[in-house]
N, C-alpha and C positions, 0 to 999 in steps of 0.2 A: 341982134336975130332980130329977124320978122318972127310976130308971133304964129306959133303954129307949123314955123319951120322945124324940119329934122334939125335934130339934136343928135349926134355921133357922141358915144361916152364908151371911150375904149373900143372904138371900131376900125380895124383899120380901112382904109380907103381900098385896098385890093379887095377886101373881104364883099365890097360893093360894086364893085365895076360889073356892070351889065347884069347883075341881082339883085336889083330892087326890087322886083313884083315878086318875088323868093323870098321875101322877110319874112320868117315866122311868130306866128302870135305864141303870147305867154301860155297860153291853155295849150298849142300844139307843142311848144319845147315841155311844157309839165307832160304830156303824153306819152314823146320821146325819150325823158328822162327815167320816166314814173313816179312821179313827185308832183307834190299838190303849185297847184297854183302861186298860193304864197310861199312856198320855199323859189318858186321861180320868182317871185319877186323881189327876195331876199336876199339870194343872187346876185341879181342889179342890183339892188340899193347897197351892196358892200363892194360892187365894183369889181365881183367875182364872174360875172356872165359879162361880156360885151353887148351893149344894147344901144338900140335908137330909140327915142321919145318923137314921136310925130303926133302932135296936139295933147293928146293923152297918154295915148298908146304910146305900149311898149312893144319893139320891133325887135326879132333876134335875126342876123345874116346865118346862113345858113353853115359857112364855114365858119366863123364865130363859134358857131357851138358844137363842130367838130372839134378844134382847138381846147375848147371847155373837157369835153367827154375825154381827151386825150394828155387828160392833164398828169405830168410826170410823179406829184405827189399822190395821187390815184393808184400809178401803177403801181409804186411802193406800196403802198397799203394792202394791195391786193396780192403781191408777192410775198409778204410778211406777214400779213394772216392766214391766207389760202395755201401756200406752199411753204412757209415755213415755221405753220400753225400757234401763231403768238398770237396771245390776247390783246383785246381791246388798251388795254394799260401797258403792257409791253412793246406792242407799237407804238404809242404815244412816245414811250421814253424811246427808245431805240429813235423815231425821227425828233424827238425835241420839239413836240405839240404836243395840243392837249387830247385829253381821250375825248370828248365831245368834238374835235376837228375830224378826228379819227372816226367816232363813228360817223358824221354826217357826208365822210371822204366815201366811208366801207359803203354805206347805203345806197351813194349818189354808183359808186363803181359797179355793186351789184345791179342797178337796176340797168344801168349801161350795156353790163356781159349779158344780161337773160335778155335787153331786147336784141342785142347783135345774137346771139347765139339764137332767140326765134326767128327772128327773120333770115337766118343761112340755112333754119331748119324749113323752112315755106321755100326758100328757092330752090332748095336741094330738091325737093320733092316733082 
C-alpha cells in the first residue's frame, strides 16, 4: 500500500460508496457521542468503531457510526438498566460481561439517547 493512501479498518465498502467527502473527524464523532476524543481513539484502537486512516488522521464513515450507535449490547443494557431497574453489577451478571464494560456502554448509550432526544425536540419546534 502506498504511503498516505487510505486504510480501511473494519469499514464496509458499501458505507463508503459516494460518501468519501462525508467522513467524520474524531472531534465530530466525539461531539455526536458526547464523549472525549480520547474515548473515540480508544474505540477505534479496540476495533469497536470502524474507521479509515488517511495519512495520520482517523476518519469515520457516518453509516458505520450509526451502526456502532445502534449496537445490540447497548440496547440490552438500556433495557435492563432503565426498564428493568438493574444495577450495573446485576446487568453485568445477566449479560456475562464486566461491570466496566456495562459502565462504558451505558455511558455511550445515554449520550446517544440524549443527543437523539435533543435533536428530536429541536426538530419538533
